[in-house]
C-alpha positions as CSV (number, residue, x, y, z in Angstrom):
1,M,114.6,110.1,119.1
2,E,113.6,113.0,117.1
3,G,110.7,111.3,115.0
4,Y,109.2,112.8,111.8
5,R,110.1,116.3,113.0
6,A,114.1,115.6,112.3
7,S,115.2,117.2,109.4
8,V,116.2,115.7,106.2
9,D,119.9,117.4,107.0
10,R,119.8,115.6,110.3
11,I,118.6,112.3,108.7
12,A,121.4,112.3,106.2
13,E,123.9,113.1,108.8
14,L,123.0,110.2,111.0
15,A,122.8,107.9,107.7
16,G,126.5,109.2,106.9
17,V,125.1,110.3,103.3
18,A,124.6,113.7,101.5
19,K,121.2,115.0,101.6
20,Q,121.1,114.6,97.9
21,T,121.9,111.0,98.2
22,L,118.6,110.8,100.3
23,Y,116.7,113.0,97.8
24,N,117.9,110.7,95.0
25,H,116.2,107.5,96.2
26,F,113.6,109.3,98.4
27,P,111.9,112.2,96.7
28,S,110.0,113.4,100.2
29,K,110.7,112.8,103.7
30,A,107.0,111.3,103.5
31,E,108.3,108.3,101.1
32,L,111.5,107.7,103.2
33,F,109.1,107.4,106.4
34,G,107.2,105.0,104.2
35,E,110.2,103.0,103.3
36,A,110.8,102.6,106.9
37,I,107.4,101.6,107.7
38,R,107.6,99.0,104.7
39,L,110.7,97.5,106.0
40,A,109.2,97.1,109.6
41,V,105.9,95.8,108.1
42,D,107.9,93.4,105.9
43,D,109.6,91.8,108.6
44,M,106.5,91.1,110.7
45,L,104.8,89.9,107.8
46,V,107.5,87.0,107.0
47,S,106.1,84.8,109.8
48,L,102.7,84.5,107.2
49,D,104.8,82.7,104.8
50,D,104.0,78.9,104.3
51,D,107.4,77.1,105.1
52,G,105.3,74.3,105.4
53,L,103.5,75.4,108.7
54,D,99.7,74.9,109.1
55,L,97.6,77.8,109.4
56,R,97.5,78.2,113.3
57,A,101.1,78.2,113.4
58,R,101.5,80.6,110.9
59,L,99.0,82.9,112.6
60,C,100.4,82.4,115.6
61,G,103.9,83.2,114.6
62,F,102.5,86.3,113.0
63,G,100.6,87.3,116.5
64,V,103.3,87.0,118.5
65,R,105.5,89.1,116.3
66,Y,102.7,91.5,115.5
67,R,102.1,92.3,119.1
68,A,105.7,92.4,120.3
69,K,106.1,95.1,117.7
70,L,103.1,97.2,118.2
71,L,102.6,96.8,122.0
72,S,106.3,97.1,122.6
73,P,107.1,100.7,124.4
74,A,108.8,101.6,120.9
75,G,105.7,100.6,119.0
76,L,103.4,102.3,121.3
77,G,105.7,105.7,121.6
78,F,105.7,105.5,117.6
79,Y,101.9,105.2,117.2
80,R,101.6,108.3,119.6
81,A,103.8,110.1,117.8
82,V,101.8,109.3,114.3
83,V,98.6,110.1,115.7
84,A,99.9,113.4,117.4
85,E,101.4,114.5,114.4
86,S,98.6,113.4,112.0
87,A,97.1,116.7,111.9
88,R,100.4,118.8,111.1
89,F,101.5,116.2,108.9
90,P,98.7,114.6,107.1
91,D,101.0,113.0,104.5
92,L,102.9,111.2,107.2
93,A,99.3,109.9,108.2
94,A,98.5,108.8,104.9
95,T,102.1,107.5,104.5
96,F,101.9,105.2,107.6
97,Y,98.5,104.1,106.6
98,R,99.1,103.1,103.3
99,T,102.6,101.4,104.1
100,G,101.7,99.9,107.5
101,P,98.1,98.9,108.4
102,V,96.8,98.4,104.9
103,Q,99.6,96.6,103.8
104,T,99.4,94.3,106.9
105,T,95.7,93.9,106.0
106,V,96.2,93.0,102.5
107,R,98.9,90.4,103.3
108,L,96.8,88.8,105.9
109,R,93.5,88.9,104.1
110,A,95.2,86.9,101.1
111,V,96.5,84.2,103.7
112,L,93.0,84.1,105.3
113,E,91.2,83.8,101.8
114,E,93.6,81.1,100.6
115,A,92.7,79.1,103.9
116,M,89.1,79.8,103.0
117,R,89.3,78.3,99.7
118,R,91.1,75.2,101.4
119,G,88.4,75.0,103.7
120,E,90.3,75.6,106.7
121,L,88.2,78.7,107.7
122,R,84.5,79.5,107.0
123,R,84.0,81.4,103.7
124,T,83.2,85.1,104.6
125,D,84.4,88.4,103.8
126,G,88.2,88.2,103.9
127,E,88.8,91.7,104.5
128,F,86.2,91.4,107.8
129,A,88.1,88.3,108.8
130,A,91.4,89.8,108.7
131,T,90.5,93.2,110.4
132,T,88.8,91.1,113.0
133,L,92.1,89.2,113.8
134,L,94.3,92.3,113.7
135,S,91.8,93.9,116.2
136,M,91.5,91.2,118.6
137,L,95.8,91.0,118.7
138,V,96.4,94.6,119.8
139,G,93.1,96.8,120.0
140,A,92.0,97.0,123.8
141,E,95.4,96.2,125.2
142,R,97.0,99.0,123.0
143,S,94.2,101.5,124.2
144,C,95.0,100.4,127.9
145,H,98.9,100.8,127.5
146,L,98.6,103.9,125.8
147,F,96.3,105.8,128.4
148,S,96.1,103.9,131.7
149,G,100.0,104.8,132.6
150,E,100.6,101.5,133.5
151,P,103.9,99.8,132.5
152,V,104.0,97.7,129.6
153,P,104.6,93.9,130.4
154,E,106.9,91.9,128.6
155,P,105.3,90.2,125.6
156,D,103.7,86.9,126.4
157,P,103.6,84.3,123.1
158,A,101.0,82.4,125.1
159,Q,98.7,85.6,124.9
160,A,98.9,85.5,120.9
161,D,98.1,82.0,120.8
162,L,95.0,82.2,123.0
163,I,93.7,84.8,120.6
164,V,94.7,82.9,117.5
165,D,92.7,80.1,118.9
166,C,89.5,82.4,119.7
167,F,89.5,83.7,116.1
168,L,89.9,80.0,114.5
169,R,87.2,79.0,116.4
170,A,85.0,81.8,115.5
171,F,85.9,81.4,111.8
172,A,86.1,77.7,111.7
173,P,84.1,76.0,108.9
174,E,80.3,75.5,109.4
175,A,80.6,72.0,109.5
176,Q,82.9,72.1,112.9
177,F,80.1,74.0,114.7
178,P,78.0,71.5,116.7
179,S,74.2,71.3,115.9
180,P,72.3,73.1,118.5
181,P,70.1,70.6,120.5
182,P,66.6,70.4,119.6
183,P,64.1,72.7,121.4
184,D,62.4,71.1,124.2
185,R,59.0,70.5,123.0
186,R,57.5,69.4,126.2
187,S,54.3,71.1,127.4
188,A,54.3,72.7,131.0
189,P,52.3,71.0,133.4
């Protein structure tokens, strides 16, 4: 895999089209890259569609797909490549950020804010809720796999379920929080 360093000539060759055909659809390599990221993100975000599922099922489905993509050897390799090339290719980093993380956060935020309006989640800042869930799903594990040298284990859907359940408890409507016991007012002997 040549990554972002691949020439447009090489990309056109692999796609079986003329270089000009690529430029007719994508004025720059960054835009071609952005479209590839957008397609990958769209595939992952399909699991957030309603399809008659409850909020937990939708978030668990999303969590499984999100973790499978980002914590896979290919996902980790892609992340390493983008980070490594970001200083040399700032357009690459900006395009990746706009078409990947930003779009994922925007879509998840919309789902969570709708759940807040329906009373399924505590009303709070939707951006905060979305970034909290995304961080919970991959944050520490991605760092571990990137830097520890340990092999990446097979995805475990049960992990996504546990994370989503923790998130749902943290953002449960206030009425679901038990009232704290009254303080013990007995005086000491």
